[in-house]
N, C-alpha and C positions, 0 to 999 in steps of 0.2 A: 431334415433343418427343422428348429422352432420357429414358431409362429414370430415370434419377437426378435428384435435385430443385434440381439447380442450375441458376440462370438460363444461358441462353446468352449470347452476347457481346453481341447485340442486343437483350436483355431488362435493361438496365441500371437501375440504380435513380435515378428524378430528383435532380437537385443540391439542391431544397429537401429532400428526405429523408435524404442525405448528411449536408448541415449541421445536420438534427435529431437526427441518431443522433452528430455528432462534438460538439455541444453538450450532449446529456444525459451523454455519457460524460464530458466534463470535468468537469460539475456535479456525479456522484456520486464521480468523484475528489476534487474538493474538498471533498468532505462526510466522504468516508472517510479522508484522510490527516491530519487533527487526531485523531481515534479511535486511528489508528496509533501517533502520537506520543506520546498520552498513554496508550495501554496499555502501551506497552512499557517506557516510564519507571516507570508503575505495578506492571507484573508484576516488573521487577528489583527495584524495593525492597521488593516484599512478600516476593521470595525472601531479600532481602538480612534483611529483617525476620526471616523464620522462622531464618535460620542466626546471626542474633545472639542469638535466644532461646535456640536450643540450646545454643550456645559461650559464651554470657555475656559478649559483646564489646561492650555499649553499639551506639550507633548508627553504628559504622564500617563494617561492612559493607552497611547499608542502604545510607547515601551513595556506596559503591563500587558497589553493583548496580544501584541507581538513576544513577549515571553512565554505565555498561555499557548500562543501557536506554536513557538519552538518546541513546547514541553509537549505538546498533542502529535506534533512530528516525529519526535522521537519515540513516543511511543507507542505509535503506527507502525513507524519504522521495525520496532522491536516486534510488536505482532505478528509483524509479515515475515519476518526472520526466524521466529522464534522455532527450537527445536519440536515442540508440540506438532504445530502444522508443517506442511511440506514446503512453506516456501509461496506457496500462491494463495495464502488465505483458508484453506480446505485441510481437513484432518485427514493425515496419512491413511492409507487402506488398510 
């Protein structure tokens, strides 16, 4: 047995365990993405709201920053679901 804790080539995980890990990662991603999307819009709208209060500009900056948050949320969802990554933000092996 090697000194590090990495499994040797002959000690690979069973196929069923790999399936469970893949499905649990997909489920976690599916539950995380709606919060990411809503969070970016709320955060952008909140920043715009604060700027509107400070500059007395009405709802314009809240609308603009909310839209910027929406675009940022879409970009983040696309980045996480891209073919280049494996769905969890890291490069495939």
